[in-house]
Structure formats: structure tokens, C-alpha cells
Residue, then its C-alpha position, 0 to 999 in steps of 0.5 A: m481474451e480479457t484476462e490474456k490482456l491483462t496478463e499481457i500489460i502487467a508482463h509489459g509494464a514490469e519489463s519496462f519498470g525493470i522488475d523481474l516477475p517470479p514465475g506464476a506471478l501473471a496467473l496469480f494477477e489473473m486470479h486477483y483480478n477475476l475475484l475482483e471482478e465477481r465481488g467488487q460491486n457488491l462489496n464496494l471496493t474499487a471504482i476501476t473496472g475491466a482488465k485493461d484499466v486494473a492491470r494498470l492503474h491497480f496492479l502496475d501502479s502498485i508494484a512500481l514500489l518496488n523501485t523505491v526502496s528495498f522490499k526483499n525479506a522485509s516486513i510489510i504493512d498495507v494500511g487501508s488495503g481495501a481490495g489489496f492495493p498495493g499489499v497483494p501486487l507487491k507480495i506477488a511480485e516479490s514473494s519474500i515479502c511478510l505481508t499484513m493487510l489492516d482494513a476497518t471495514g470487515k467485509r473487505v478483510a472477509f475479501l483480503s482473507e478469501l483472495s489470500e486463501i485462493l492465491g496460496m499467499d501467507a498473509a495475515c489480514i487484521h480487522a482494525r483502525a490503524e489509530e488502534a492498531s498503532h498502539s498494540n504492543h505486538m504491532r506497534e514499531r514492529y513493520d519495516i515499510a509501511v504502505s497506504r494509497a488514497v487513505a487520508q492526507l499526508d498529515m494524517l496518514c504519517e501519524l496513522c502509519l509512522p507508529l507502525v514503523r520501526v526505526g530504520g523503516f519506511l513509510i510509503a505513501m501513494k499520492a498524486v504528482d501534484s501533492g507538493d502542498e500536501i507534502t509541505k503541509s506534513q513536515n511538522a507532523i513528520s518531525i513530531l512522529g520521528a522521522a524524516l522525508q527521504e525522496c518523492h518517486d515520481y513515475t509514469i504508469p506504463g501504457t499511460d500518461i498518469v504520472r504517480r509519486a511515492v513519497i518515501i519517509r524514514k523512520t528515524s527516531n520512536t514515535p512518542g507513545k501518545y501518538p497517534r490520537g484518536f481519529a477524530r482528533i487527528k481529523k480536527a487538528p492534524l499535527 
């Protein structure tokens, strides 16, 4: 019964967002949820449990990004993907996405690989730190869109993610609606890294009174080769 409620919540929430889910999507969300419930506690994947909360606070929160920029046929990298959010729900809801999920924790990457196999989803699951991956020739400035949720303060996140984004692409950072000061403090980093703040897209998660914010940053020029720096340096002296 609970998984039926999960799919009903997702279906209604997607409709309220104006998102048409492809055939079979609800079954895939249910499979993601079941594996998360089975493995989540042992792997410390998420503090959010139960079908209703996972449906709203993970799945619907993730697919809300489809209303920010065009994801169709885009190459996406989910930085700090963890339990697969927001990358996996985005791929379920927009199957044309070419998805890469990056995480620094091996157990989480193993979970993501197993999840991708169970869902029959073609996705690259990479075990690496973002500041290292950003300096690899086959990943630097390759992706149309980088997405990230709850990884770091925005100025630090920009340094970790923007080097992965091609010129003309986007970083979409999932933040709280009261993130105005954080955004203001990130302006110097955004400029140095070859980008510009495009807009903040605020949305209410269907079935709740929770308002979230997607901070959309457009890559306007190549990121200088010295960035990103090592994480200790990023943390000690944000741009």
C-alpha cells in the first residue's frame, strides 16, 4: 500500500509541475525507493525515509529541476550524487539524459551502480572527488549541466563543479529558499571561474509548504586551468 501511495504522490506532483512522465517511470521510482529502503540505513544514504517523504522530498524535489533549463538530450553530471539525487529521478523523468554520477564514497558509488543495473539505466558511476575529476581531460568542461544538492556552500560548490561544465552550459545548485546571502557571497567565485548567475528558480514541493531554490549559473568562458584547487585550500580560502 505504501509504495502505491508513493507512485500516486509522484504522479500528482509531476502533473502539478507540468511534467509528463514517460511510460514505466512510476515503476522505476518505486524500484529506486525499494532499494533505498533496503540499503539506506546500512550505507547511511539518507535521513529521509518512508514513501511519502521520499516521494516528495527526494523524487519530486529532484524532478523540479526539469522546469529550469532544457535537459533533453543533455549530458548531466550529478556531483556528490549519494543515493542518486537528483540525477536518477531526472533520468527517469527525462530518459534522453546522458547521466554521470560522481561521488567520493566507494560504498555509495557501489549502490549507484547496483541501482543503475536494477533500473536498466545506462549511467556512468564514478568514484572520485570532484576537485580531482575536474582536472581529468575526459571530464573537464565536458558536461551540458552539472547538478548538485547539499554538497557545500555555493562559492565552494562553484569551484568544484564549474570546471566540469562546458561553455554555454549550466551549474544548477539546489539550495534553501533563504540562500540569498550565500548567493551574494559566491559572486566573486562565479566570475573568476568563468560564469554568471542567470536566475534563481523558487518552487514549492507539491503536497508540502516547503519552498526550495534552484540557483542557475551559466558558464560563459573557460575556467582558468588552476581551478579547482585542492579541497583543503578551497575550504580554507573560498574564492
